[in-house]
Each structure stands twice: as C-alpha cells, then as structure tokens.
PDB file of N, CA, C and O in Angstrom:
ATOM      1  N   UNK A   1       0.844  -1.359   0.135  1.00  0.00           N
ATOM      2  CA  UNK A   1      -0.109  -0.066   0.090  1.00  0.00           C
ATOM      3  C   UNK A   1       0.935   1.236  -0.136  1.00  0.00           C
ATOM      4  O   UNK A   1       2.024   1.099   0.421  1.00  0.00           O
ATOM      5  N   UNK A   2       0.761   2.282  -0.769  1.00  0.00           N
ATOM      6  CA  UNK A   2       1.609   3.764  -1.026  1.00  0.00           C
ATOM      7  C   UNK A   2       0.770   4.532  -0.100  1.00  0.00           C
ATOM      8  O   UNK A   2      -0.409   4.331   0.189  1.00  0.00           O
ATOM      9  N   UNK A   3       1.482   5.348   0.274  1.00  0.00           N
ATOM     10  CA  UNK A   3       1.526   6.249   1.251  1.00  0.00           C
ATOM     11  C   UNK A   3       0.277   6.932   0.842  1.00  0.00           C
ATOM     12  O   UNK A   3      -0.529   7.081   1.760  1.00  0.00           O
ATOM     13  N   UNK A   4      -0.042   7.343  -0.220  1.00  0.00           N
ATOM     14  CA  UNK A   4      -1.203   8.051  -0.439  1.00  0.00           C
ATOM     15  C   UNK A   4      -2.752   7.078  -0.639  1.00  0.00           C
ATOM     16  O   UNK A   4      -3.955   7.337  -0.644  1.00  0.00           O
ATOM     17  N   UNK A   5      -1.992   5.993  -0.773  1.00  0.00           N
ATOM     18  CA  UNK A   5      -3.307   5.043  -1.066  1.00  0.00           C
ATOM     19  C   UNK A   5      -4.122   5.173   0.878  1.00  0.00           C
ATOM     20  O   UNK A   5      -5.236   5.340   1.375  1.00  0.00           O
ATOM     21  N   UNK A   6      -2.939   4.999   1.269  1.00  0.00           N
ATOM     22  CA  UNK A   6      -2.739   5.136   3.167  1.00  0.00           C
ATOM     23  C   UNK A   6      -3.783   6.453   3.121  1.00  0.00           C
ATOM     24  O   UNK A   6      -5.007   6.430   2.992  1.00  0.00           O
ATOM     25  N   UNK A   7      -3.104   7.331   3.234  1.00  0.00           N
ATOM     26  CA  UNK A   7      -3.762   8.671   3.343  1.00  0.00           C
ATOM     27  C   UNK A   7      -5.529   8.703   2.964  1.00  0.00           C
ATOM     28  O   UNK A   7      -6.501   8.969   3.672  1.00  0.00           O
ATOM     29  N   UNK A   8      -5.399   8.294   1.492  1.00  0.00           N
ATOM     30  CA  UNK A   8      -7.061   8.569   1.356  1.00  0.00           C
ATOM     31  C   UNK A   8      -7.920   7.381   2.103  1.00  0.00           C
ATOM     32  O   UNK A   8      -9.106   7.660   2.283  1.00  0.00           O
ATOM     33  N   UNK A   9      -7.544   6.288   2.491  1.00  0.00           N
ATOM     34  CA  UNK A   9      -8.147   5.424   3.350  1.00  0.00           C
ATOM     35  C   UNK A   9      -8.756   6.217   4.916  1.00  0.00           C
ATOM     36  O   UNK A   9      -9.864   6.242   5.452  1.00  0.00           O
ATOM     37  N   UNK A  10      -7.186   6.903   5.332  1.00  0.00           N
ATOM     38  CA  UNK A  10      -7.489   7.570   6.599  1.00  0.00           C
ATOM     39  C   UNK A  10      -8.316   8.529   6.680  1.00  0.00           C
ATOM     40  O   UNK A  10      -9.010   8.922   7.618  1.00  0.00           O
ATOM     41  N   UNK A  11      -8.113   9.123   4.910  1.00  0.00           N
ATOM     42  CA  UNK A  11      -9.158  10.331   5.075  1.00  0.00           C
ATOM     43  C   UNK A  11     -10.667   9.927   4.482  1.00  0.00           C
ATOM     44  O   UNK A  11     -11.598  10.616   4.899  1.00  0.00           O
ATOM     45  N   UNK A  12     -10.921   9.034   3.694  1.00  0.00           N
ATOM     46  CA  UNK A  12     -12.297   8.361   4.018  1.00  0.00           C
ATOM     47  C   UNK A  12     -13.114   7.796   5.466  1.00  0.00           C
ATOM     48  O   UNK A  12     -14.329   7.735   5.655  1.00  0.00           O
ATOM     49  N   UNK A  13     -12.110   7.453   6.298  1.00  0.00           N
ATOM     50  CA  UNK A  13     -12.870   6.686   7.868  1.00  0.00           C
ATOM     51  C   UNK A  13     -13.159   8.055   8.301  1.00  0.00           C
ATOM     52  O   UNK A  13     -14.217   8.334   8.866  1.00  0.00           O
ATOM     53  N   UNK A  14     -12.129   9.024   8.020  1.00  0.00           N
ATOM     54  CA  UNK A  14     -12.535  10.431   8.957  1.00  0.00           C
ATOM     55  C   UNK A  14     -13.604  11.316   8.374  1.00  0.00           C
ATOM     56  O   UNK A  14     -14.181  12.199   9.009  1.00  0.00           O
ATOM     57  N   UNK A  15     -13.816  11.016   7.147  1.00  0.00           N
ATOM     58  CA  UNK A  15     -15.484  11.823   6.690  1.00  0.00           C
ATOM     59  C   UNK A  15     -16.244  10.586   7.298  1.00  0.00           C
ATOM     60  O   UNK A  15     -17.167  10.960   8.022  1.00  0.00           O
ATOM     61  N   UNK A  16     -16.109   9.101   7.201  1.00  0.00           N
ATOM     62  CA  UNK A  16     -17.392   8.356   7.857  1.00  0.00           C
ATOM     63  C   UNK A  16     -17.532   8.595   9.676  1.00  0.00           C
ATOM     64  O   UNK A  16     -18.468   8.269  10.406  1.00  0.00           O
ATOM     65  N   UNK A  17     -16.342   9.222   9.999  1.00  0.00           N
ATOM     66  CA  UNK A  17     -16.764   9.238  11.408  1.00  0.00           C
ATOM     67  C   UNK A  17     -17.453  10.721  11.625  1.00  0.00           C
ATOM     68  O   UNK A  17     -18.310  10.975  12.472  1.00  0.00           O
ATOM     69  N   UNK A  18     -17.011  11.445  10.876  1.00  0.00           N
ATOM     70  CA  UNK A  18     -17.679  12.446  11.138  1.00  0.00           C
ATOM     71  C   UNK A  18     -18.884  12.693  10.675  1.00  0.00           C
ATOM     72  O   UNK A  18     -19.540  13.308  11.516  1.00  0.00           O
ATOM     73  N   UNK A  19     -19.577  12.441   9.511  1.00  0.00           N
ATOM     74  CA  UNK A  19     -21.001  11.819   9.501  1.00  0.00           C
ATOM     75  C   UNK A  19     -21.731  11.697  10.482  1.00  0.00           C
ATOM     76  O   UNK A  19     -22.760  12.254  10.863  1.00  0.00           O
ATOM     77  N   UNK A  20     -20.643  10.350  11.118  1.00  0.00           N
ATOM     78  CA  UNK A  20     -21.834   9.036  12.075  1.00  0.00           C
ATOM     79  C   UNK A  20     -21.441  10.344  13.771  1.00  0.00           C
ATOM     80  O   UNK A  20     -21.934   9.974  14.836  1.00  0.00           O
ATOM     81  N   UNK A  21     -20.968  11.104  13.770  1.00  0.00           N
ATOM     82  CA  UNK A  21     -20.722  11.908  15.126  1.00  0.00           C
ATOM     83  C   UNK A  21     -21.558  13.011  14.706  1.00  0.00           C
ATOM     84  O   UNK A  21     -21.753  13.823  15.610  1.00  0.00           O
ATOM     85  N   UNK A  22     -22.223  13.334  13.373  1.00  0.00           N
ATOM     86  CA  UNK A  22     -23.327  14.377  13.444  1.00  0.00           C
ATOM     87  C   UNK A  22     -25.038  13.814  13.653  1.00  0.00           C
ATOM     88  O   UNK A  22     -26.030  14.408  14.074  1.00  0.00           O
ATOM     89  N   UNK A  23     -24.844  12.455  13.166  1.00  0.00           N
ATOM     90  CA  UNK A  23     -25.850  11.859  13.397  1.00  0.00           C
ATOM     91  C   UNK A  23     -26.154  11.670  14.850  1.00  0.00           C
ATOM     92  O   UNK A  23     -27.188  12.049  15.400  1.00  0.00           O
ATOM     93  N   UNK A  24     -25.059  10.991  15.471  1.00  0.00           N
ATOM     94  CA  UNK A  24     -25.356  10.513  16.962  1.00  0.00           C
ATOM     95  C   UNK A  24     -25.807  11.280  17.769  1.00  0.00           C
ATOM     96  O   UNK A  24     -26.701  11.015  18.572  1.00  0.00           O
ATOM     97  N   UNK A  25     -24.927  12.891  17.579  1.00  0.00           N
ATOM     98  CA  UNK A  25     -25.483  14.256  18.075  1.00  0.00           C
ATOM     99  C   UNK A  25     -26.665  14.888  17.736  1.00  0.00           C
ATOM    100  O   UNK A  25     -26.965  15.937  18.305  1.00  0.00           O
ATOM    101  N   UNK A  26     -27.501  14.318  16.746  1.00  0.00           N
ATOM    102  CA  UNK A  26     -29.235  14.866  16.584  1.00  0.00           C
ATOM    103  C   UNK A  26     -29.619  13.567  17.281  1.00  0.00           C
ATOM    104  O   UNK A  26     -30.265  13.940  18.260  1.00  0.00           O
ATOM    105  N   UNK A  27     -29.551  12.040  17.292  1.00  0.00           N
ATOM    106  CA  UNK A  27     -30.073  11.013  18.061  1.00  0.00           C
ATOM    107  C   UNK A  27     -29.423  11.427  19.427  1.00  0.00           C
ATOM    108  O   UNK A  27     -28.323  11.790  19.843  1.00  0.00           O
ATOM    109  N   UNK A  28     -30.745  11.168  19.927  1.00  0.00           N
ATOM    110  CA  UNK A  28     -30.507  11.562  21.455  1.00  0.00           C
ATOM    111  C   UNK A  28     -30.519  10.741  22.479  1.00  0.00           C
ATOM    112  O   UNK A  28     -30.358  11.066  23.656  1.00  0.00           O
ATOM    113  N   UNK A  29     -30.742   9.476  21.984  1.00  0.00           N
ATOM    114  CA  UNK A  29     -30.466   8.265  22.356  1.00  0.00           C
ATOM    115  C   UNK A  29     -29.145   7.469  22.250  1.00  0.00           C
ATOM    116  O   UNK A  29     -29.103   6.277  22.555  1.00  0.00           O
ATOM    117  N   UNK A  30     -28.183   8.082  21.857  1.00  0.00           N
ATOM    118  CA  UNK A  30     -26.654   7.757  21.945  1.00  0.00           C
ATOM    119  C   UNK A  30     -25.884   8.553  23.099  1.00  0.00           C
ATOM    120  O   UNK A  30     -26.019   9.678  23.579  1.00  0.00           O
ATOM    121  N   UNK A  31     -25.253   7.772  23.273  1.00  0.00           N
ATOM    122  CA  UNK A  31     -24.520   8.228  24.874  1.00  0.00           C
ATOM    123  C   UNK A  31     -23.398   9.008  24.118  1.00  0.00           C
ATOM    124  O   UNK A  31     -22.983   8.692  23.003  1.00  0.00           O
ATOM    125  N   UNK A  32     -22.931  10.130  24.908  1.00  0.00           N
ATOM    126  CA  UNK A  32     -21.967  11.052  25.521  1.00  0.00           C
ATOM    127  C   UNK A  32     -20.407  10.662  24.793  1.00  0.00           C
ATOM    128  O   UNK A  32     -19.687  11.127  23.909  1.00  0.00           O
ATOM    129  N   UNK A  33     -20.385   9.180  26.042  1.00  0.00           N
ATOM    130  CA  UNK A  33     -19.319   8.577  25.923  1.00  0.00           C
ATOM    131  C   UNK A  33     -18.803   8.180  24.478  1.00  0.00           C
ATOM    132  O   UNK A  33     -17.650   8.166  24.048  1.00  0.00           O
ATOM    133  N   UNK A  34     -19.984   7.865  23.863  1.00  0.00           N
ATOM    134  CA  UNK A  34     -19.744   7.391  22.535  1.00  0.00           C
ATOM    135  C   UNK A  34     -19.403   8.198  21.536  1.00  0.00           C
ATOM    136  O   UNK A  34     -18.496   7.841  20.785  1.00  0.00           O
ATOM    137  N   UNK A  35     -19.881   9.095  21.392  1.00  0.00           N
ATOM    138  CA  UNK A  35     -19.545  10.417  20.700  1.00  0.00           C
ATOM    139  C   UNK A  35     -18.209  10.602  21.158  1.00  0.00           C
ATOM    140  O   UNK A  35     -17.390  10.547  20.241  1.00  0.00           O
ATOM    141  N   UNK A  36     -17.727  10.807  22.303  1.00  0.00           N
ATOM    142  CA  UNK A  36     -16.550  11.407  22.807  1.00  0.00           C
ATOM    143  C   UNK A  36     -15.311  10.737  22.340  1.00  0.00           C
ATOM    144  O   UNK A  36     -14.215  11.205  22.033  1.00  0.00           O
ATOM    145  N   UNK A  37     -15.879   9.213  22.374  1.00  0.00           N
ATOM    146  CA  UNK A  37     -14.728   8.477  21.971  1.00  0.00           C
ATOM    147  C   UNK A  37     -14.395   7.998  20.549  1.00  0.00           C
ATOM    148  O   UNK A  37     -13.417   7.304  20.274  1.00  0.00           O
ATOM    149  N   UNK A  38     -15.773   8.667  19.235  1.00  0.00           N
ATOM    150  CA  UNK A  38     -15.777   9.048  17.949  1.00  0.00           C
ATOM    151  C   UNK A  38     -15.035  10.075  17.755  1.00  0.00           C
ATOM    152  O   UNK A  38     -14.005   9.832  17.127  1.00  0.00           O
ATOM    153  N   UNK A  39     -15.242  11.444  18.165  1.00  0.00           N
ATOM    154  CA  UNK A  39     -14.548  12.774  17.990  1.00  0.00           C
ATOM    155  C   UNK A  39     -13.156  11.929  18.487  1.00  0.00           C
ATOM    156  O   UNK A  39     -12.378  11.909  17.533  1.00  0.00           O
ATOM    157  N   UNK A  40     -12.694  11.354  19.450  1.00  0.00           N
ATOM    158  CA  UNK A  40     -10.940  10.776  19.957  1.00  0.00           C
ATOM    159  C   UNK A  40     -10.362  10.136  18.499  1.00  0.00           C
ATOM    160  O   UNK A  40      -9.288  10.453  17.989  1.00  0.00           O
ATOM    161  N   UNK A  41     -11.223   9.267  18.011  1.00  0.00           N
ATOM    162  CA  UNK A  41     -10.430   8.204  17.084  1.00  0.00           C
ATOM    163  C   UNK A  41     -10.494   9.616  15.642  1.00  0.00           C
ATOM    164  O   UNK A  41      -9.636   9.452  14.775  1.00  0.00           O
ATOM    165  N   UNK A  42     -11.285  10.658  15.483  1.00  0.00           N
ATOM    166  CA  UNK A  42     -11.351  11.347  14.587  1.00  0.00           C
ATOM    167  C   UNK A  42     -10.053  12.256  14.411  1.00  0.00           C
ATOM    168  O   UNK A  42      -9.469  12.409  13.338  1.00  0.00           O
ATOM    169  N   UNK A  43      -9.718  12.790  15.530  1.00  0.00           N
ATOM    170  CA  UNK A  43      -8.475  13.691  16.284  1.00  0.00           C
ATOM    171  C   UNK A  43      -7.608  12.735  15.270  1.00  0.00           C
ATOM    172  O   UNK A  43      -7.216  12.867  14.110  1.00  0.00           O
ATOM    173  N   UNK A  44      -7.496  11.665  16.310  1.00  0.00           N
ATOM    174  CA  UNK A  44      -6.393  10.553  16.008  1.00  0.00           C
ATOM    175  C   UNK A  44      -6.112  10.721  14.309  1.00  0.00           C
ATOM    176  O   UNK A  44      -5.212  11.347  13.750  1.00  0.00           O
ATOM    177  N   UNK A  45      -6.878  10.172  13.902  1.00  0.00           N
ATOM    178  CA  UNK A  45      -6.978  10.028  11.815  1.00  0.00           C
ATOM    179  C   UNK A  45      -6.161  11.135  11.403  1.00  0.00           C
ATOM    180  O   UNK A  45      -5.202  11.114  10.632  1.00  0.00           O
ATOM    181  N   UNK A  46      -6.689  12.145  12.045  1.00  0.00           N
ATOM    182  CA  UNK A  46      -6.645  13.644  11.428  1.00  0.00           C
ATOM    183  C   UNK A  46      -4.907  13.582  12.015  1.00  0.00           C
ATOM    184  O   UNK A  46      -4.086  13.201  11.180  1.00  0.00           O
ATOM    185  N   UNK A  47      -4.638  13.776  12.751  1.00  0.00           N
ATOM    186  CA  UNK A  47      -2.778  13.969  13.040  1.00  0.00           C
ATOM    187  C   UNK A  47      -2.083  12.877  12.279  1.00  0.00           C
ATOM    188  O   UNK A  47      -0.936  12.934  11.836  1.00  0.00           O
ATOM    189  N   UNK A  48      -2.909  11.892  12.185  1.00  0.00           N
ATOM    190  CA  UNK A  48      -2.300  10.848  11.406  1.00  0.00           C
ATOM    191  C   UNK A  48      -2.346  11.122  10.033  1.00  0.00           C
ATOM    192  O   UNK A  48      -1.293  10.840   9.461  1.00  0.00           O
ATOM    193  N   UNK A  49      -3.268  11.603   9.291  1.00  0.00           N
ATOM    194  CA  UNK A  49      -3.253  11.934   7.762  1.00  0.00           C
ATOM    195  C   UNK A  49      -2.362  13.366   7.717  1.00  0.00           C
ATOM    196  O   UNK A  49      -1.788  13.670   6.671  1.00  0.00           O
ATOM    197  N   UNK A  50      -2.273  14.284   8.987  1.00  0.00           N
ATOM    198  CA  UNK A  50      -1.090  15.555   8.800  1.00  0.00           C
ATOM    199  C   UNK A  50       0.475  14.844   8.487  1.00  0.00           C
ATOM    200  O   UNK A  50       1.288  15.104   7.600  1.00  0.00           O
ATOM    201  N   UNK A  51       0.519  13.925   9.513  1.00  0.00           N
ATOM    202  CA  UNK A  51       1.882  13.528  10.103  1.00  0.00           C
ATOM    203  C   UNK A  51       1.934  12.646   8.898  1.00  0.00           C
ATOM    204  O   UNK A  51       3.100  12.806   8.538  1.00  0.00           O
ATOM    205  N   UNK A  52       1.266  11.631   7.869  1.00  0.00           N
ATOM    206  CA  UNK A  52       1.653  11.414   6.697  1.00  0.00           C
ATOM    207  C   UNK A  52       1.931  12.163   5.280  1.00  0.00           C
ATOM    208  O   UNK A  52       2.478  11.745   4.260  1.00  0.00           O
ATOM    209  N   UNK A  53       1.402  13.320   5.567  1.00  0.00           N
ATOM    210  CA  UNK A  53       1.245  14.111   4.387  1.00  0.00           C
ATOM    211  C   UNK A  53       2.448  14.800   4.655  1.00  0.00           C
ATOM    212  O   UNK A  53       2.825  15.665   3.865  1.00  0.00           O
ATOM    213  N   UNK A  54       3.096  14.530   5.665  1.00  0.00           N
ATOM    214  CA  UNK A  54       4.451  15.984   6.087  1.00  0.00           C
ATOM    215  C   UNK A  54       5.494  14.652   5.326  1.00  0.00           C
ATOM    216  O   UNK A  54       6.441  15.132   4.703  1.00  0.00           O
ATOM    217  N   UNK A  55       5.440  13.338   5.309  1.00  0.00           N
ATOM    218  CA  UNK A  55       6.525  12.529   4.803  1.00  0.00           C
ATOM    219  C   UNK A  55       6.410  12.551   3.234  1.00  0.00           C
ATOM    220  O   UNK A  55       7.407  12.675   2.523  1.00  0.00           O
ATOM    221  N   UNK A  56       5.247  12.433   2.780  1.00  0.00           N
ATOM    222  CA  UNK A  56       4.905  12.827   1.321  1.00  0.00           C
ATOM    223  C   UNK A  56       5.935  13.828   0.853  1.00  0.00           C
ATOM    224  O   UNK A  56       6.919  13.666   0.131  1.00  0.00           O
ATOM    225  N   UNK A  57       5.353  15.141   1.580  1.00  0.00           N
ATOM    226  CA  UNK A  57       6.040  16.763   0.710  1.00  0.00           C
ATOM    227  C   UNK A  57       7.378  16.526   1.098  1.00  0.00           C
ATOM    228  O   UNK A  57       8.264  17.317   0.774  1.00  0.00           O
TER     229      UNK A  57
END
C-alpha cells in the first residue's frame, strides 16, 4: 500500500466518522461517551493524515 493510498483510506474513515458523529449528535439516544470516543478517533486520524502528508511533501 502506498502512502497516498493509506492517506486516502484514512481520509475516508475520517469522513465516515464525521458523518457518524453528526448523526449521533442528532440522536438523543446515543451516549455522550460514545460520541466522545468517536471524536477522539477522528482527531487521531486527522493527526495521522497530517503526519503522513508531511512525509510525502
């Protein structure tokens, strides 16, 4: 897997989490801790994407 492909995969997962977080925020039945965990994973993905992009440039 190339770095670019890996970045693309991480970006897709980041976008999916963003949509899931928005949906969970609208659904009052979702636990705040679950949303917090998704946000933490999303932030990790963002940092990982930035780190990988820095190695490509």
